[in-house]
C-alpha atoms as a printed R data frame, in Angstrom:
    type eleno elety resid chain resno       x       y       z
1   ATOM     1    CA   MET     A     1  99.847  77.016 177.787
2   ATOM     2    CA   SER     A     2  99.326  74.427 175.107
3   ATOM     3    CA   GLU     A     3  99.999  75.177 171.471
4   ATOM     4    CA   ALA     A     4  97.731  74.295 168.582
5   ATOM     5    CA   HIS     A     5  99.413  72.369 165.758
6   ATOM     6    CA   PRO     A     6  97.641  72.763 162.400
7   ATOM     7    CA   ASP     A     7  97.451  69.377 160.653
8   ATOM     8    CA   ARG     A     8  94.774  70.137 158.039
9   ATOM     9    CA   MET     A     9  95.595  73.080 155.821
10  ATOM    10    CA   LEU     A    10  93.611  74.699 153.063
11  ATOM    11    CA   LEU     A    11  95.758  76.480 150.473
12  ATOM    12    CA   VAL     A    12  93.803  78.894 148.250
13  ATOM    13    CA   GLU     A    13  96.253  79.883 145.504
14  ATOM    14    CA   ASP     A    14  95.724  80.097 141.724
15  ATOM    15    CA   ASN     A    15  99.425  80.228 140.793
16  ATOM    16    CA   PRO     A    16 100.596  76.598 140.324
17  ATOM    17    CA   ALA     A    17 104.261  77.430 140.957
18  ATOM    18    CA   ASP     A    18 103.510  79.265 144.208
19  ATOM    19    CA   ALA     A    19 101.152  76.516 145.333
20  ATOM    20    CA   ARG     A    20 103.755  73.824 144.627
21  ATOM    21    CA   LEU     A    21 106.492  75.698 146.522
22  ATOM    22    CA   ILE     A    22 104.276  76.348 149.547
23  ATOM    23    CA   SER     A    23 103.196  72.706 149.648
24  ATOM    24    CA   GLU     A    24 106.839  71.592 149.583
25  ATOM    25    CA   TYR     A    25 107.703  74.010 152.385
26  ATOM    26    CA   LEU     A    26 104.848  72.709 154.514
27  ATOM    27    CA   LYS     A    27 105.917  69.104 154.055
28  ATOM    28    CA   GLU     A    28 109.615  69.760 154.495
29  ATOM    29    CA   GLY     A    29 111.046  68.181 157.633
30  ATOM    30    CA   VAL     A    30 109.021  66.650 160.427
31  ATOM    31    CA   SER     A    31 105.839  68.482 161.373
32  ATOM    32    CA   PRO     A    32 105.451  69.705 164.964
33  ATOM    33    CA   ASN     A    33 102.771  67.123 165.840
34  ATOM    34    CA   GLY     A    34 105.275  64.318 166.149
35  ATOM    35    CA   GLY     A    35 106.260  63.122 162.715
36  ATOM    36    CA   THR     A    36 103.226  63.187 160.438
37  ATOM    37    CA   ALA     A    37 103.280  65.657 157.569
38  ATOM    38    CA   PRO     A    38 100.257  67.990 157.450
39  ATOM    39    CA   THR     A    39  97.370  67.302 155.094
40  ATOM    40    CA   ILE     A    40  97.188  70.021 152.448
41  ATOM    41    CA   ARG     A    41  94.117  70.692 150.342
42  ATOM    42    CA   HIS     A    42  94.827  73.009 147.410
43  ATOM    43    CA   VAL     A    43  92.134  74.906 145.481
44  ATOM    44    CA   GLU     A    44  92.367  77.795 143.021
45  ATOM    45    CA   ARG     A    45  89.019  79.524 143.486
46  ATOM    46    CA   LEU     A    46  87.209  81.048 146.445
47  ATOM    47    CA   ALA     A    47  84.022  79.139 145.687
48  ATOM    48    CA   GLU     A    48  85.937  75.853 145.920
49  ATOM    49    CA   ALA     A    49  87.587  76.966 149.158
50  ATOM    50    CA   ILE     A    50  84.241  77.665 150.786
51  ATOM    51    CA   GLU     A    51  83.021  74.194 149.847
52  ATOM    52    CA   VAL     A    52  86.203  72.452 151.009
53  ATOM    53    CA   ARG     A    53  86.371  74.160 154.414
54  ATOM    54    CA   ASP     A    54  83.107  72.476 155.393
55  ATOM    55    CA   ALA     A    55  85.024  69.190 155.464
56  ATOM    56    CA   GLY     A    56  87.162  70.558 158.280
57  ATOM    57    CA   VAL     A    57  90.451  72.470 158.227
58  ATOM    58    CA   ASP     A    58  92.718  73.919 160.911
59  ATOM    59    CA   VAL     A    59  94.082  76.935 159.050
60  ATOM    60    CA   ILE     A    60  93.561  78.683 155.704
61  ATOM    61    CA   LEU     A    61  96.333  80.160 153.534
62  ATOM    62    CA   LEU     A    62  94.640  82.672 151.257
63  ATOM    63    CA   ASP     A    63  95.900  84.547 148.196
64  ATOM    64    CA   LEU     A    64  93.845  87.722 147.683
65  ATOM    65    CA   GLY     A    65  94.011  87.604 143.866
66  ATOM    66    CA   LEU     A    66  91.876  84.701 142.619
67  ATOM    67    CA   PRO     A    67  90.064  84.076 139.327
68  ATOM    68    CA   ASP     A    68  86.603  84.556 140.862
69  ATOM    69    CA   THR     A    69  87.385  87.379 143.308
70  ATOM    70    CA   THR     A    70  90.180  89.820 144.114
71  ATOM    71    CA   GLY     A    71  91.310  92.154 146.859
72  ATOM    72    CA   PHE     A    72  89.806  92.415 150.295
73  ATOM    73    CA   GLU     A    73  86.480  91.106 149.029
74  ATOM    74    CA   THR     A    74  88.257  87.741 148.892
75  ATOM    75    CA   LEU     A    75  89.220  87.969 152.553
76  ATOM    76    CA   GLU     A    76  85.828  89.222 153.683
77  ATOM    77    CA   ALA     A    77  84.033  86.422 151.858
78  ATOM    78    CA   MET     A    78  86.389  83.817 153.313
79  ATOM    79    CA   LEU     A    79  86.005  85.167 156.840
80  ATOM    80    CA   ALA     A    80  82.236  85.234 156.480
81  ATOM    81    CA   ALA     A    81  82.204  81.612 155.323
82  ATOM    82    CA   SER     A    82  84.779  80.249 157.756
83  ATOM    83    CA   GLY     A    83  84.106  79.185 161.294
84  ATOM    84    CA   ASP     A    84  86.926  79.127 163.834
85  ATOM    85    CA   GLU     A    85  89.663  78.582 161.255
86  ATOM    86    CA   PRO     A    86  92.318  81.320 161.223
87  ATOM    87    CA   VAL     A    87  93.081  82.920 157.866
88  ATOM    88    CA   VAL     A    88  96.659  83.821 156.899
89  ATOM    89    CA   VAL     A    89  96.914  86.063 153.825
90  ATOM    90    CA   LEU     A    90  99.588  85.647 151.129
91  ATOM    91    CA   THR     A    91 100.918  88.844 149.526
92  ATOM    92    CA   GLY     A    92 103.527  89.810 146.959
93  ATOM    93    CA   LEU     A    93 106.758  91.607 147.818
94  ATOM    94    CA   ASP     A    94 105.392  94.935 146.568
95  ATOM    95    CA   ASP     A    95 102.067  94.492 148.363
96  ATOM    96    CA   GLU     A    96 103.050  94.242 152.032
97  ATOM    97    CA   ARG     A    97 100.686  97.064 152.993
98  ATOM    98    CA   ALA     A    98  97.819  94.886 151.852
99  ATOM    99    CA   GLY     A    99  98.943  92.272 154.347
100 ATOM   100    CA   VAL     A   100  98.876  94.767 157.195
101 ATOM   101    CA   GLU     A   101  95.404  95.933 156.214
102 ATOM   102    CA   ALA     A   102  94.268  92.325 155.906
103 ATOM   103    CA   VAL     A   103  95.176  91.766 159.559
104 ATOM   104    CA   GLU     A   104  93.231  94.907 160.479
105 ATOM   105    CA   ARG     A   105  90.253  93.448 158.612
106 ATOM   106    CA   GLY     A   106  90.301  90.135 160.454
107 ATOM   107    CA   ALA     A   107  93.116  87.939 159.141
108 ATOM   108    CA   GLN     A   108  95.293  86.395 161.833
109 ATOM   109    CA   ASP     A   109  98.540  87.139 159.989
110 ATOM   110    CA   TYR     A   110 100.087  87.661 156.563
111 ATOM   111    CA   LEU     A   111 103.102  86.302 154.695
112 ATOM   112    CA   VAL     A   112 105.094  87.888 151.867
113 ATOM   113    CA   LYS     A   113 105.596  85.142 149.280
114 ATOM   114    CA   ASP     A   114 109.138  86.135 148.308
115 ATOM   115    CA   ASP     A   115 110.246  86.067 151.961
116 ATOM   116    CA   LEU     A   116 108.910  82.590 152.711
117 ATOM   117    CA   THR     A   117 111.029  79.902 154.299
118 ATOM   118    CA   PRO     A   118 109.829  76.507 155.538
119 ATOM   119    CA   LYS     A   119 110.470  77.499 159.157
120 ATOM   120    CA   LEU     A   120 108.744  80.883 158.861
121 ATOM   121    CA   LEU     A   121 105.736  79.354 157.118
122 ATOM   122    CA   ARG     A   122 105.181  76.599 159.678
123 ATOM   123    CA   ARG     A   123 105.752  78.914 162.621
124 ATOM   124    CA   THR     A   124 103.343  81.540 161.275
125 ATOM   125    CA   LEU     A   125 100.599  78.970 160.757
126 ATOM   126    CA   ARG     A   126 101.151  77.454 164.186
127 ATOM   127    CA   TYR     A   127 101.036  80.833 165.919
128 ATOM   128    CA   ALA     A   128  97.979  81.908 163.939
129 ATOM   129    CA   THR     A   129  96.153  78.752 164.974
130 ATOM   130    CA   GLU     A   130  97.074  79.250 168.633
131 ATOM   131    CA   ARG     A   131  96.051  82.919 168.617
132 ATOM   132    CA   GLU     A   132  92.713  82.006 167.083
133 ATOM   133    CA   ARG     A   133  92.148  79.335 169.733
134 ATOM   134    CA   GLN     A   134  92.961  81.766 172.530
135 ATOM   135    CA   GLN     A   135  90.733  84.430 171.010
136 ATOM   136    CA   ARG     A   136  87.773  82.043 170.834
137 ATOM   137    CA   GLU     A   137  88.376  80.965 174.423
138 ATOM   138    CA   LEU     A   138  88.513  84.595 175.529
139 ATOM   139    CA   GLU     A   139  85.258  85.355 173.725
140 ATOM   140    CA   ARG     A   140  83.609  82.372 175.407
141 ATOM   141    CA   ARG     A   141  84.762  83.455 178.863
142 ATOM   142    CA   ASN     A   142  83.749  87.056 178.251
143 ATOM   143    CA   GLY     A   143  80.302  85.881 177.229
144 ATOM   144    CA   GLU     A   144  79.958  83.858 180.410
145 ATOM   145    CA   LEU     A   145  81.127  86.794 182.544
146 ATOM   146    CA   ALA     A   146  78.732  89.188 180.802
147 ATOM   147    CA   LEU     A   147  75.819  86.836 181.463
148 ATOM   148    CA   LEU     A   148  76.849  86.407 185.099
149 ATOM   149    CA   ASN     A   149  77.173  90.169 185.463
150 ATOM   150    CA   ARG     A   150  73.651  90.757 184.137
151 ATOM   151    CA   ILE     A   151  72.218  88.173 186.514
152 ATOM   152    CA   VAL     A   152  74.092  89.550 189.533
153 ATOM   153    CA   ARG     A   153  73.162  93.176 188.757
154 ATOM   154    CA   HIS     A   154  69.520  92.183 188.326
155 ATOM   155    CA   ASP     A   155  69.463  90.364 191.661
156 ATOM   156    CA   ILE     A   156  71.314  93.170 193.457
157 ATOM   157    CA   LYS     A   157  68.888  95.817 192.206
158 ATOM   158    CA   ASN     A   158  65.915  93.678 193.211
159 ATOM   159    CA   ASP     A   159  67.294  93.215 196.731
160 ATOM   160    CA   VAL     A   160  68.087  96.926 197.038
161 ATOM   161    CA   ALA     A   161  64.520  97.751 196.010
162 ATOM   162    CA   ILE     A   162  63.297  95.581 198.887
163 ATOM   163    CA   ILE     A   163  65.666  97.331 201.312
164 ATOM   164    CA   THR     A   164  64.556 100.811 200.262
165 ATOM   165    CA   GLY     A   165  60.909  99.754 200.371
166 ATOM   166    CA   TRP     A   166  61.181  98.508 203.953
167 ATOM   167    CA   GLY     A   167  63.167 101.619 204.832
168 ATOM   168    CA   GLU     A   168  60.347 103.885 203.674
169 ATOM   169    CA   THR     A   169  57.852 101.741 205.585
170 ATOM   170    CA   LEU     A   170  59.793 102.406 208.794
171 ATOM   171    CA   ARG     A   171  59.517 106.178 208.442
172 ATOM   172    CA   GLY     A   172  57.088 107.531 210.988
173 ATOM   173    CA   HIS     A   173  57.865 104.654 213.317
174 ATOM   174    CA   VAL     A   174  61.299 105.824 214.450
175 ATOM   175    CA   ASP     A   175  62.643 108.802 216.400
176 ATOM   176    CA   PRO     A   176  64.740 111.589 214.780
177 ATOM   177    CA   ALA     A   177  67.946 109.633 215.340
178 ATOM   178    CA   GLY     A   178  66.352 106.674 213.555
179 ATOM   179    CA   GLU     A   179  65.345 108.944 210.649
180 ATOM   180    CA   THR     A   180  69.003 109.896 210.244
181 ATOM   181    CA   HIS     A   181  69.985 106.245 210.085
182 ATOM   182    CA   LEU     A   182  67.218 105.580 207.542
183 ATOM   183    CA   ASP     A   183  68.506 108.429 205.371
184 ATOM   184    CA   ARG     A   184  71.939 106.828 205.381
185 ATOM   185    CA   ILE     A   185  70.463 103.442 204.474
186 ATOM   186    CA   GLN     A   186  68.511 104.963 201.574
187 ATOM   187    CA   SER     A   187  71.535 106.935 200.363
188 ATOM   188    CA   ALA     A   188  73.746 103.834 200.424
189 ATOM   189    CA   SER     A   189  71.064 101.836 198.605
190 ATOM   190    CA   GLU     A   190  70.793 104.450 195.865
191 ATOM   191    CA   HIS     A   191  74.583 104.426 195.536
192 ATOM   192    CA   ILE     A   192  74.522 100.654 195.020
193 ATOM   193    CA   VAL     A   193  71.963 101.067 192.228
194 ATOM   194    CA   ASP     A   194  74.100 103.796 190.621
195 ATOM   195    CA   ILE     A   195  77.123 101.493 190.647
196 ATOM   196    CA   ALA     A   196  75.099  98.663 189.106
197 ATOM   197    CA   ASP     A   197  73.798 100.981 186.373
198 ATOM   198    CA   THR     A   198  77.286 102.315 185.640
199 ATOM   199    CA   VAL     A   199  78.722  98.810 185.353
200 ATOM   200    CA   GLY     A   200  75.857  97.885 183.045
201 ATOM   201    CA   ASP     A   201  76.523 100.891 180.811
202 ATOM   202    CA   PHE     A   202  80.231 100.068 180.745
203 ATOM   203    CA   LEU     A   203  79.496  96.518 179.618
204 ATOM   204    CA   ARG     A   204  77.226  97.785 176.866
205 ATOM   205    CA   ILE     A   205  80.142  99.845 175.573
206 ATOM   206    CA   ARG     A   206  82.484  96.861 175.715
207 ATOM   207    CA   GLU     A   207  79.947  94.777 173.808
208 ATOM   208    CA   GLY     A   208  79.610  97.441 171.111
209 ATOM   209    CA   GLU     A   209  76.071  98.543 171.958
210 ATOM   210    CA   ALA     A   210  76.964 102.208 172.618
211 ATOM   211    CA   GLY     A   211  77.977 103.198 169.094
212 ATOM   212    CA   PRO     A   212  78.966 104.178 166.556
213 ATOM   213    CA   ASN     A   213  75.318 104.442 165.376
214 ATOM   214    CA   LEU     A   214  74.850 108.078 166.341
215 ATOM   215    CA   ARG     A   215  71.543 109.864 165.989
216 ATOM   216    CA   PRO     A   216  69.926 113.122 167.160
217 ATOM   217    CA   ILE     A   217  69.347 113.007 170.932
218 ATOM   218    CA   ASP     A   218  67.476 115.707 172.856
219 ATOM   219    CA   LEU     A   219  70.159 116.935 175.260
220 ATOM   220    CA   ALA     A   220  67.749 119.267 177.054
221 ATOM   221    CA   ASP     A   221  65.446 116.369 177.906
222 ATOM   222    CA   VAL     A   222  68.403 114.241 179.053
223 ATOM   223    CA   LEU     A   223  69.627 117.014 181.356
224 ATOM   224    CA   ARG     A   224  66.185 117.655 182.834
225 ATOM   225    CA   THR     A   225  65.759 113.962 183.596
226 ATOM   226    CA   GLU     A   226  69.212 113.503 185.132
227 ATOM   227    CA   LEU     A   227  68.971 116.713 187.167
228 ATOM   228    CA   GLU     A   228  65.677 115.533 188.638
229 ATOM   229    CA   LYS     A   229  67.182 112.149 189.490
230 ATOM   230    CA   ALA     A   230  70.252 113.759 191.071
231 ATOM   231    CA   ARG     A   231  68.132 116.082 193.229
232 ATOM   232    CA   SER     A   232  66.056 113.142 194.368
233 ATOM   233    CA   ALA     A   233  69.110 111.021 195.153
234 ATOM   234    CA   HIS     A   234  71.069 113.814 196.867
235 ATOM   235    CA   GLY     A   235  68.507 115.713 198.908
236 ATOM   236    CA   ALA     A   236  71.118 117.522 200.996
237 ATOM   237    CA   ALA     A   237  72.842 118.979 197.932
238 ATOM   238    CA   SER     A   238  71.994 122.108 195.968
239 ATOM   239    CA   ILE     A   239  71.842 121.230 192.260
240 ATOM   240    CA   THR     A   240  70.880 124.088 189.952
241 ATOM   241    CA   VAL     A   241  70.885 125.199 186.317
242 ATOM   242    CA   THR     A   242  72.209 128.705 185.700
243 ATOM   243    CA   GLU     A   243  69.715 129.391 182.906
244 ATOM   244    CA   THR     A   244  66.470 127.823 181.746
245 ATOM   245    CA   LEU     A   245  67.092 124.908 179.416
246 ATOM   246    CA   PRO     A   246  65.647 125.194 175.890
247 ATOM   247    CA   ASP     A   247  62.596 123.095 175.089
248 ATOM   248    CA   ARG     A   248  64.657 120.981 172.708
249 ATOM   249    CA   LEU     A   249  68.370 120.820 171.930
250 ATOM   250    CA   GLU     A   250  69.561 117.986 169.701
251 ATOM   251    CA   VAL     A   251  73.120 116.675 169.704
252 ATOM   252    CA   SER     A   252  74.768 113.777 167.900
253 ATOM   253    CA   ALA     A   253  74.903 110.938 170.427
254 ATOM   254    CA   ALA     A   254  73.214 107.678 171.379
255 ATOM   255    CA   GLU     A   255  71.109 106.136 174.112
256 ATOM   256    CA   LEU     A   256  73.799 106.196 176.809
257 ATOM   257    CA   LEU     A   257  74.198 109.986 176.744
258 ATOM   258    CA   SER     A   258  72.214 110.076 179.992
259 ATOM   259    CA   SER     A   259  74.966 108.037 181.652
260 ATOM   260    CA   VAL     A   260  77.470 110.835 180.942
261 ATOM   261    CA   PHE     A   261  75.577 113.396 182.996
262 ATOM   262    CA   ARG     A   262  74.362 110.967 185.640
263 ATOM   263    CA   ASN     A   263  77.974 110.111 186.430
264 ATOM   264    CA   LEU     A   264  79.170 113.731 186.357
265 ATOM   265    CA   LEU     A   265  76.398 114.884 188.704
266 ATOM   266    CA   ASN     A   266  76.890 111.964 191.075
267 ATOM   267    CA   ASN     A   267  80.652 112.524 191.049
268 ATOM   268    CA   ALA     A   268  80.225 116.218 191.882
269 ATOM   269    CA   VAL     A   269  78.241 115.340 195.014
270 ATOM   270    CA   ALA     A   270  79.822 112.049 196.075
271 ATOM   271    CA   HIS     A   271  83.349 113.479 196.258
272 ATOM   272    CA   ASN     A   272  82.358 116.833 197.739
273 ATOM   273    CA   ASP     A   273  83.767 117.649 201.184
274 ATOM   274    CA   LYS     A   274  81.355 120.486 201.992
275 ATOM   275    CA   ALA     A   275  78.460 120.149 204.452
276 ATOM   276    CA   THR     A   276  76.184 121.359 201.654
277 ATOM   277    CA   PRO     A   277  77.483 120.220 198.258
278 ATOM   278    CA   ARG     A   278  76.614 122.715 195.537
279 ATOM   279    CA   VAL     A   279  76.504 121.832 191.868
280 ATOM   280    CA   ALA     A   280  75.673 124.176 188.992
281 ATOM   281    CA   VAL     A   281  75.027 123.191 185.385
282 ATOM   282    CA   ASP     A   282  75.503 125.617 182.517
283 ATOM   283    CA   VAL     A   283  74.680 125.060 178.834
284 ATOM   284    CA   GLU     A   284  76.226 127.083 176.016
285 ATOM   285    CA   VAL     A   285  74.890 126.602 172.487
286 ATOM   286    CA   ARG     A   286  77.312 127.369 169.668
287 ATOM   287    CA   ALA     A   287  77.056 127.187 165.894
288 ATOM   288    CA   GLU     A   288  78.219 123.566 165.613
289 ATOM   289    CA   THR     A   289  78.649 122.409 169.201
290 ATOM   290    CA   VAL     A   290  77.028 122.481 172.621
291 ATOM   291    CA   ARG     A   291  79.063 122.875 175.810
292 ATOM   292    CA   VAL     A   292  77.692 121.608 179.105
293 ATOM   293    CA   ARG     A   293  79.611 122.566 182.231
294 ATOM   294    CA   VAL     A   294  79.118 120.905 185.594
295 ATOM   295    CA   ALA     A   295  80.719 122.941 188.389
296 ATOM   296    CA   ASP     A   296  80.972 122.110 192.087
297 ATOM   297    CA   ASN     A   297  82.289 123.574 195.341
298 ATOM   298    CA   GLY     A   298  84.216 120.442 196.290
299 ATOM   299    CA   PRO     A   299  87.929 119.860 196.848
300 ATOM   300    CA   GLY     A   300  88.829 120.155 193.180
301 ATOM   301    CA   VAL     A   301  91.164 117.957 191.172
302 ATOM   302    CA   PRO     A   302  94.901 118.377 191.844
303 ATOM   303    CA   ASP     A   303  96.927 119.337 188.786
304 ATOM   304    CA   SER     A   304  98.862 116.081 189.107
305 ATOM   305    CA   ARG     A   305  95.621 114.130 188.695
306 ATOM   306    CA   LYS     A   306  93.931 116.043 185.885
307 ATOM   307    CA   ASP     A   307  95.495 113.948 183.129
308 ATOM   308    CA   GLU     A   308  94.536 110.660 184.782
309 ATOM   309    CA   ILE     A   309  91.160 111.396 186.385
310 ATOM   310    CA   PHE     A   310  89.329 109.818 183.426
311 ATOM   311    CA   GLY     A   311  91.448 106.662 183.602
312 ATOM   312    CA   ARG     A   312  89.864 103.228 183.877
313 ATOM   313    CA   GLY     A   313  91.192 102.645 187.394
314 ATOM   314    CA   GLU     A   314  89.888 105.844 188.981
315 ATOM   315    CA   LEU     A   315  87.257 105.540 191.705
316 ATOM   316    CA   GLY     A   316  87.442 109.097 192.937
317 ATOM   317    CA   LEU     A   317  89.814 111.849 193.930
318 ATOM   318    CA   GLN     A   318  90.993 110.096 197.080
319 ATOM   319    CA   SER     A   319  91.063 106.506 195.894
320 ATOM   320    CA   SER     A   320  93.036 104.295 193.565
321 ATOM   321    CA   GLY     A   321  90.229 101.768 193.313
322 ATOM   322    CA   SER     A   322  88.666 100.211 190.251
323 ATOM   323    CA   GLY     A   323  85.721 102.549 189.668
324 ATOM   324    CA   ILE     A   324  84.707 103.356 186.117
325 ATOM   325    CA   GLY     A   325  82.369 106.365 186.389
326 ATOM   326    CA   LEU     A   326  84.571 109.063 184.858
327 ATOM   327    CA   TYR     A   327  86.243 106.547 182.561
328 ATOM   328    CA   LEU     A   328  82.758 105.743 181.265
329 ATOM   329    CA   VAL     A   329  82.064 109.462 180.752
330 ATOM   330    CA   ASP     A   330  85.260 109.953 178.752
331 ATOM   331    CA   THR     A   331  84.700 106.814 176.676
332 ATOM   332    CA   LEU     A   332  81.117 107.718 175.758
333 ATOM   333    CA   VAL     A   333  81.903 111.330 174.891
334 ATOM   334    CA   GLU     A   334  84.771 110.184 172.664
335 ATOM   335    CA   ILE     A   335  82.453 107.718 170.902
336 ATOM   336    CA   TYR     A   336  80.048 110.603 170.285
337 ATOM   337    CA   GLY     A   337  82.817 112.665 168.671
338 ATOM   338    CA   GLY     A   338  83.033 115.100 171.584
339 ATOM   339    CA   GLU     A   339  85.438 116.014 174.351
340 ATOM   340    CA   VAL     A   340  85.377 116.173 178.154
341 ATOM   341    CA   THR     A   341  87.841 118.200 180.233
342 ATOM   342    CA   VAL     A   342  88.281 119.219 183.869
343 ATOM   343    CA   ALA     A   343  89.521 122.554 185.204
344 ATOM   344    CA   ASP     A   344  89.671 124.432 188.513
345 ATOM   345    CA   ARG     A   345  86.857 126.663 189.715
346 ATOM   346    CA   GLU     A   346  87.778 129.694 191.787
347 ATOM   347    CA   ARG     A   347  85.526 130.969 194.551
348 ATOM   348    CA   ARG     A   348  84.372 134.124 192.788
349 ATOM   349    CA   GLU     A   349  84.256 132.587 189.360
350 ATOM   350    CA   PHE     A   350  81.906 129.974 188.010
351 ATOM   351    CA   ILE     A   351  82.478 129.868 184.265
352 ATOM   352    CA   ASP     A   352  84.470 132.148 181.999
353 ATOM   353    CA   GLY     A   353  84.358 135.060 184.449
354 ATOM   354    CA   GLN     A   354  80.562 135.081 184.587
355 ATOM   355    CA   PRO     A   355  78.871 136.089 187.873
356 ATOM   356    CA   GLU     A   356  79.274 133.458 190.578
357 ATOM   357    CA   THR     A   357  76.022 131.556 191.053
358 ATOM   358    CA   LEU     A   358  77.460 128.544 192.768
359 ATOM   359    CA   CYS     A   359  78.646 129.967 196.082
360 ATOM   360    CA   ALA     A   360  78.746 133.765 196.098
361 ATOM   361    CA   SER     A   361  75.132 134.233 197.133
362 ATOM   362    CA   GLU     A   362  75.233 131.334 199.592
363 ATOM   363    CA   GLN     A   363  78.752 131.371 200.996
364 ATOM   364    CA   THR     A   364  79.311 129.013 203.870
365 ATOM   365    CA   ALA     A   365  81.132 130.044 207.036
366 ATOM   366    CA   GLU     A   366  83.986 127.772 205.925
367 ATOM   367    CA   ASP     A   367  84.231 129.630 202.620
368 ATOM   368    CA   SER     A   368  84.332 133.005 204.355
369 ATOM   369    CA   GLN     A   369  86.980 131.861 206.816
370 ATOM   370    CA   GLN     A   370  89.171 130.495 204.033
371 ATOM   371    CA   ALA     A   371  88.743 133.681 202.000
372 ATOM   372    CA   ALA     A   372  89.710 135.791 205.040
373 ATOM   373    CA   ARG     A   373  92.898 133.756 205.313
374 ATOM   374    CA   GLY     A   374  93.592 134.350 201.618
375 ATOM   375    CA   ARG     A   375  92.714 130.784 200.606
376 ATOM   376    CA   GLU     A   376  90.209 130.623 197.793
377 ATOM   377    CA   PRO     A   377  87.925 127.565 198.146
378 ATOM   378    CA   ALA     A   378  88.637 125.145 195.322
379 ATOM   379    CA   GLY     A   379  86.187 123.438 193.044
380 ATOM   380    CA   SER     A   380  85.980 121.740 189.681
381 ATOM   381    CA   ILE     A   381  84.354 122.414 186.339
382 ATOM   382    CA   PHE     A   382  83.814 119.421 184.071
383 ATOM   383    CA   THR     A   383  83.123 120.562 180.503
384 ATOM   384    CA   VAL     A   384  81.471 118.274 177.964
385 ATOM   385    CA   THR     A   385  81.514 119.407 174.325
386 ATOM   386    CA   LEU     A   386  79.153 117.629 171.924
387 ATOM   387    CA   GLN     A   387  78.401 118.038 168.222
388 ATOM   388    CA   ARG     A   388  75.013 119.507 167.351
389 ATOM   389    CA   ALA     A   389  72.780 117.225 165.299
């Protein structure tokens, strides 16, 4: 990895003594580029600094207290005016906290004036320049990958649409065994589209499009839409709502709220080991929050996995792949100021001791056999808590 060596420095400092000392430190010894001392341009005002930087500089040393501006407004104005040049903030001995906050606000580093040495100064500027270069390169590569991802997802979804279209055309022209194969083709195609949509939602989060601009979202409408989609995608599953949804129920969220419940419903079916997956959705409206619970009759989540099931690397309960469905759920709910948890579901209990609607009235032979042997069929309840709007 190559290192960037700053040769053109802009020093923005209104104290002549400090400016003179810093300039001497920068020129002391041989500079890292092979023997030529760096070029230093010194100005005392922010307005002058903004004009000078247009001539080209490698790094900016910035004092926050200037005649024409003070505090973090100085940094923000400099960052807004600068291009790729890293900004290193100068602070006093009793103002080190300001340096830390300056880094949080966008500066590459900070230096306490009373602690300066020639070696520390040159090293800090060199490292700041290199970090800035690497950051810009990373942003460029991320932009290229995001564009490639959009193109690939678009092409994949188009091709899948063609596959599903031809699959539907074949219905009525094949025997029952062929119908079974067609169902598998359609199910796999829908799964591919779900993956593409989930990846797209994840990228929107990474690019900052998912928040934090929260607004009232009709949760009831979102649930109705996603339940209908899930029933269509998983025809062999039983997906129900324990009570009628209200006409309108607003929560504080954003556009990608639908992705939360799409992924939870798909997860409840996709990782279910029963011949007939059963999923039940329950909504509880409280004074300030709304709780949505998605319960299933699947294998459940082992206690050892409950703390990690929402991790970025989780693909499902049986895999250590790179899926992002539940990670996406957790990330979105956190952005919306809510919480998502997972707990066990016992056979005769759906939620909070309420009458079993998931399996009791439609127990499978497998459930009955396990119960007779004293083994309660496991299941999961994912609970999403959101703030009411």
